[in-house]
C-alpha positions as CSV (number, residue, x, y, z in Angstrom):
1,M,5.1,-20.6,-11.6
2,R,4.0,-18.2,-14.3
3,I,3.5,-14.7,-12.8
4,G,1.2,-12.0,-14.0
5,V,1.2,-8.4,-12.6
6,I,-2.0,-6.3,-12.6
7,G,-0.9,-2.6,-12.6
8,G,1.8,-0.8,-14.5
9,G,2.6,1.9,-12.0
10,A,5.9,2.2,-10.2
11,W,5.1,-0.5,-7.7
12,G,3.7,-2.9,-10.2
13,T,6.7,-2.4,-12.4
14,A,9.1,-2.9,-9.5
15,L,7.4,-6.2,-8.5
16,A,7.5,-7.4,-12.2
17,Q,11.3,-6.7,-12.0
18,V,11.5,-8.8,-8.8
19,A,9.5,-11.7,-10.4
20,A,11.5,-11.5,-13.6
21,R,14.6,-12.7,-11.8
22,G,12.9,-16.1,-11.7
23,G,11.5,-16.2,-15.2
24,E,9.1,-14.6,-17.7
25,V,6.5,-12.1,-16.3
26,L,3.4,-10.7,-18.0
27,L,2.5,-7.2,-16.8
28,W,-0.9,-5.6,-17.5
29,A,-1.0,-1.8,-17.7
30,R,-4.0,0.4,-18.6
31,E,-1.8,3.0,-20.3
32,E,-0.9,2.2,-23.9
33,E,2.3,4.2,-23.7
34,V,3.5,2.2,-20.7
35,V,2.9,-1.1,-22.6
36,A,4.8,0.2,-25.6
37,A,7.7,1.5,-23.6
38,I,8.2,-1.7,-21.6
39,N,8.0,-3.9,-24.7
40,D,10.0,-1.7,-27.0
41,R,12.6,-0.1,-24.7
42,H,12.4,-2.1,-21.5
43,E,11.6,0.9,-19.4
44,N,8.5,2.4,-17.8
45,S,9.4,6.0,-18.5
46,M,6.0,7.3,-17.2
47,F,6.1,5.8,-13.7
48,L,9.6,4.4,-13.1
49,P,12.0,6.5,-15.3
50,G,15.6,5.7,-15.6
51,V,15.4,2.0,-14.4
52,P,16.3,-0.6,-17.1
53,L,13.8,-3.4,-16.9
54,S,14.5,-7.1,-17.5
55,P,13.8,-8.4,-21.0
56,A,11.8,-11.1,-19.2
57,I,9.0,-8.6,-18.6
58,R,6.4,-8.4,-21.3
59,A,3.6,-5.9,-21.1
60,T,0.0,-6.1,-22.4
61,G,-3.1,-4.0,-22.4
62,A,-5.5,-6.9,-22.5
63,L,-6.6,-8.5,-19.2
64,D,-7.5,-11.7,-21.1
65,D,-3.8,-12.3,-21.7
66,L,-3.4,-13.1,-18.0
67,A,-5.7,-16.2,-18.2
68,D,-2.8,-18.6,-18.3
69,R,-1.0,-17.3,-15.3
70,D,-0.4,-19.4,-12.2
71,A,-0.5,-16.4,-9.8
72,L,-1.4,-12.7,-10.2
73,L,0.2,-9.9,-8.2
74,V,-2.6,-7.3,-7.9
75,V,-1.1,-3.9,-7.8
76,A,-4.0,-1.7,-9.0
77,P,-4.9,1.2,-6.6
78,A,-7.0,-0.1,-3.7
79,Q,-10.1,1.9,-4.9
80,H,-10.0,0.2,-8.3
81,V,-9.1,-3.4,-7.3
82,G,-12.7,-4.6,-7.4
83,A,-13.5,-3.2,-10.8
84,V,-10.3,-4.7,-12.3
85,L,-10.8,-8.1,-10.7
86,N,-14.4,-8.3,-12.0
87,L,-13.0,-8.1,-15.6
88,L,-10.5,-10.9,-15.1
89,P,-11.3,-14.0,-17.2
90,S,-10.1,-16.6,-14.6
91,K,-11.8,-16.7,-11.2
92,D,-9.6,-19.2,-9.3
93,T,-6.1,-18.0,-10.0
94,P,-4.2,-17.2,-6.7
95,L,-4.2,-13.5,-6.0
96,V,-1.3,-11.7,-4.3
97,L,-2.7,-8.4,-3.1
98,C,-0.1,-5.6,-3.1
99,A,-2.4,-2.6,-2.9
100,K,-2.8,-0.9,0.5
101,G,-6.1,0.6,1.5
102,I,-9.7,0.3,2.4
103,E,-12.5,0.5,-0.2
104,A,-14.6,3.6,0.1
105,G,-18.3,3.1,0.6
106,S,-18.1,-0.6,1.5
107,R,-15.3,-0.2,4.1
108,R,-13.9,-3.5,3.0
109,L,-10.2,-4.4,3.1
110,V,-8.7,-5.2,-0.3
111,G,-8.7,-8.9,0.6
112,E,-12.5,-8.8,1.2
113,V,-12.9,-7.0,-2.1
114,A,-10.9,-9.8,-3.9
115,Q,-12.8,-12.6,-2.2
116,A,-16.1,-11.1,-3.2
117,A,-15.0,-10.8,-6.9
118,H,-13.2,-14.2,-6.9
119,P,-14.7,-16.5,-4.2
120,G,-12.7,-19.5,-5.3
121,A,-9.3,-17.8,-5.5
122,P,-6.6,-18.3,-2.8
123,I,-5.6,-14.9,-1.4
124,A,-2.2,-13.7,-0.2
125,V,-1.0,-10.3,0.8
126,L,2.4,-8.8,0.1
127,S,3.2,-5.8,2.2
128,G,6.1,-4.1,3.9
129,P,8.5,-1.1,3.8
130,T,9.0,-0.8,0.1
131,F,9.9,2.2,-2.1
132,A,9.4,1.1,-5.7
133,H,12.6,2.5,-7.1
134,E,14.8,0.8,-4.5
135,V,13.1,-2.5,-5.1
136,A,13.4,-2.2,-8.9
137,V,17.2,-1.5,-8.8
138,G,17.8,-4.4,-6.4
139,L,18.5,-2.7,-3.1
140,P,17.9,-4.9,0.0
141,T,14.2,-5.2,0.9
142,A,12.2,-7.3,3.3
143,V,8.4,-7.8,3.1
144,T,5.6,-9.8,4.8
145,L,4.0,-12.4,2.6
146,A,0.8,-13.4,4.4
147,C,-1.3,-16.4,3.2
148,A,-3.6,-18.8,5.0
149,D,-2.5,-21.6,2.6
150,S,1.0,-22.4,3.8
151,A,1.9,-24.5,0.7
152,L,0.9,-21.6,-1.6
153,Q,2.9,-19.2,0.6
154,V,6.0,-21.3,0.2
155,R,5.6,-21.5,-3.6
156,L,5.1,-17.8,-3.9
157,A,8.1,-17.0,-1.6
158,E,10.4,-19.4,-3.6
159,R,9.3,-17.7,-6.8
160,L,9.8,-14.1,-5.7
161,A,12.7,-14.4,-3.2
162,S,16.2,-13.3,-4.1
163,P,19.2,-12.2,-2.0
164,T,17.9,-8.7,-2.0
165,F,14.2,-9.4,-1.8
166,R,13.3,-11.3,1.3
167,P,9.7,-12.4,2.0
168,Y,8.9,-13.3,5.6
169,A,6.0,-15.8,6.1
170,S,2.8,-15.0,8.0
171,S,-0.7,-16.5,8.1
172,D,-2.2,-13.2,9.3
173,V,-3.7,-11.8,6.1
174,I,-5.8,-9.3,8.0
175,G,-2.9,-8.0,10.0
176,A,-0.7,-7.5,6.9
177,E,-3.5,-5.6,5.2
178,I,-4.4,-3.4,8.1
179,G,-0.8,-2.3,8.7
180,G,-0.4,-1.2,5.1
181,A,-3.7,0.6,5.0
182,V,-3.4,2.5,8.3
183,K,0.3,3.6,7.8
184,N,-0.8,5.5,4.7
185,V,-3.0,7.7,6.8
186,L,-0.4,8.2,9.5
187,A,2.2,9.1,6.9
188,I,0.0,12.1,5.9
189,A,0.0,13.2,9.5
190,C,3.8,12.9,9.7
191,G,4.1,14.9,6.6
192,V,2.0,17.6,8.2
193,V,4.5,17.7,11.1
194,E,7.3,18.2,8.6
195,G,5.4,20.8,6.6
196,A,4.5,22.8,9.7
197,G,8.0,22.7,11.0
198,L,7.1,21.0,14.3
199,G,10.4,19.1,14.6
200,Q,11.8,15.6,15.0
201,N,10.5,15.1,18.5
202,A,6.9,15.6,17.3
203,R,7.4,13.2,14.4
204,A,8.8,10.5,16.7
205,A,5.9,11.0,19.1
206,L,3.4,10.8,16.3
207,I,4.8,7.6,14.9
208,A,4.6,6.0,18.3
209,R,1.1,7.2,19.0
210,G,0.1,6.4,15.4
211,F,1.4,2.8,15.9
212,A,-0.8,2.6,19.0
213,E,-3.8,3.6,16.9
214,M,-2.9,1.0,14.3
215,T,-2.6,-1.7,16.9
216,R,-5.9,-0.9,18.6
217,F,-7.7,-1.0,15.2
218,G,-5.9,-4.1,14.0
219,L,-6.7,-6.0,17.2
220,A,-10.3,-5.0,17.0
221,R,-10.5,-6.4,13.4
222,G,-8.8,-9.7,14.3
223,A,-5.2,-9.0,13.5
224,R,-2.3,-10.3,15.5
225,A,-0.1,-7.9,17.5
226,E,3.1,-9.5,16.3
227,T,2.1,-8.8,12.6
228,L,1.4,-5.2,13.4
229,A,4.8,-4.9,15.1
230,G,6.5,-6.5,12.0
231,L,7.4,-5.5,8.5
232,S,3.9,-4.8,7.2
233,G,3.0,-2.7,10.2
234,L,5.7,-0.9,12.2
235,G,8.3,-1.4,9.5
236,D,6.2,0.2,6.7
237,L,5.1,2.9,9.1
238,V,8.6,4.0,9.9
239,L,9.6,4.1,6.3
240,T,6.6,5.9,5.0
241,C,6.6,8.5,7.8
242,S,10.2,9.5,7.2
243,S,10.7,10.3,3.6
244,T,9.4,12.6,0.8
245,S,9.6,9.5,-1.5
246,S,6.3,8.6,0.1
247,R,3.3,10.0,-1.8
248,N,1.3,10.2,1.4
249,F,4.1,11.9,3.4
250,S,4.5,14.5,0.6
251,L,0.8,15.2,0.6
252,G,1.0,15.8,4.3
253,V,3.9,18.2,3.8
254,G,1.8,20.3,1.5
255,L,-1.1,20.3,4.0
256,G,1.2,21.3,6.8
257,Q,2.4,24.2,4.6
258,G,-1.2,25.4,4.3
259,R,-2.0,24.2,0.8
260,S,-5.4,22.7,0.2
261,A,-6.0,19.0,-0.2
262,T,-8.0,19.6,-3.4
263,D,-5.0,21.4,-5.1
264,L,-2.5,18.9,-3.8
265,L,-4.4,15.8,-5.0
266,A,-5.2,17.4,-8.4
267,D,-1.4,17.8,-9.1
268,R,-0.7,14.1,-8.7
269,R,-0.4,11.5,-11.4
270,T,0.1,8.8,-8.8
271,V,-2.3,8.0,-6.0
272,A,-1.9,8.9,-2.3
273,E,-4.0,6.1,-1.0
274,G,-4.1,7.6,2.5
275,A,-6.4,10.4,1.3
276,F,-9.0,7.8,0.3
277,T,-8.4,5.6,3.3
278,A,-8.6,8.2,6.0
279,P,-12.4,8.9,6.0
280,V,-13.2,5.2,5.6
281,L,-10.8,4.2,8.4
282,A,-12.3,6.8,10.7
283,E,-15.8,5.5,10.0
284,A,-14.8,1.9,10.6
285,A,-13.0,2.8,13.8
286,A,-15.9,4.7,15.1
287,E,-18.2,1.8,14.4
288,A,-15.8,-0.5,16.2
289,G,-15.5,1.9,19.2
290,V,-11.7,2.4,18.5
291,D,-10.2,5.7,19.4
292,M,-8.1,7.1,16.5
293,P,-7.5,10.8,17.1
294,I,-4.6,11.1,14.6
295,T,-6.8,9.5,11.9
296,D,-9.6,11.9,12.8
297,A,-7.2,14.9,12.5
298,V,-6.1,13.8,9.0
299,C,-9.7,13.6,8.0
300,H,-10.3,17.2,9.2
301,L,-7.3,18.4,7.2
302,L,-8.5,16.7,4.0
303,Q,-11.9,18.3,4.5
304,G,-10.2,21.7,4.5
305,A,-9.6,22.6,8.2
306,P,-6.5,24.8,8.7
307,A,-3.4,22.8,9.8
308,S,-2.8,25.2,12.7
309,E,-6.3,24.6,14.0
310,V,-6.1,20.8,13.7
311,I,-2.7,20.6,15.3
312,S,-3.8,22.8,18.2
313,S,-6.9,20.6,18.8
314,L,-4.8,17.4,18.8
315,L,-2.3,18.9,21.2
316,A,-5.0,20.0,23.5
317,R,-6.4,16.5,24.1
318,P,-6.6,15.4,27.7
319,R,-3.6,13.6,29.1
320,R,-4.0,9.8,29.4
321,D,-2.1,6.6,30.2
322,E,0.2,5.4,27.5
323,A,-1.6,2.4,25.8
């Protein structure tokens, strides 16, 4: 299976490294310097510095070069997936969606965006607790690989799997997507806990109550509870809510320290998807009648509300049954 990767950031490069263990990989990157560095020096010095890349990875700046691929790993930021897919020459190549988020404006999951752009393409979702650098250097990692087509799921898993990269099968594409999208928002909230110095008890409580929000929203959208409790839901949530290696967590730390969202986001070369997902998620939850107070609190912070005020408001909510 000839693999193409759309997106030359840290995660796209790490997934190209994974796929290169099983053969040649073609990676598309928007940045000319990334293409040159990968082809000339086998390194992505802009987004994944210090990691030697497999010579089996070849980079290109032309999307048309991906036309002969048997499957494409789509790792462009969630807000740009639709625009990139609309430029692809082939409309029926299987798409493995690796971006996590909800499209602003349309409130569509990435899978829905991909289906609209490529109605004839089989869709899979790869999601789970994954920091790009660890994946790229071969540290043990497990992910959910969700696909309604079981035969395609098996072929993809066989192509990507290695002793240190373990895909677990699921047919719950919606659940795998929702876990990845919601955890980005909750990671911002956990970063706020860290930045404001609220302690480990508060972080553990927020992860647990955040998981309850994720589950309520996921079930309302047709996800399965076991998917949300697995690698692409709870597993990714625990990782992203516990480390400054997470862009979303780091954004939250800054907010908790009193810095403005505008300044924090302006400083970033890479994308904190949770900042875009939070308001869209809040709108979708309200429309579905799903209570998501932590998500709402993150929205207020991103809109400029002081962290102390938002935290006080969240802690003052009426007591309720745990559910």
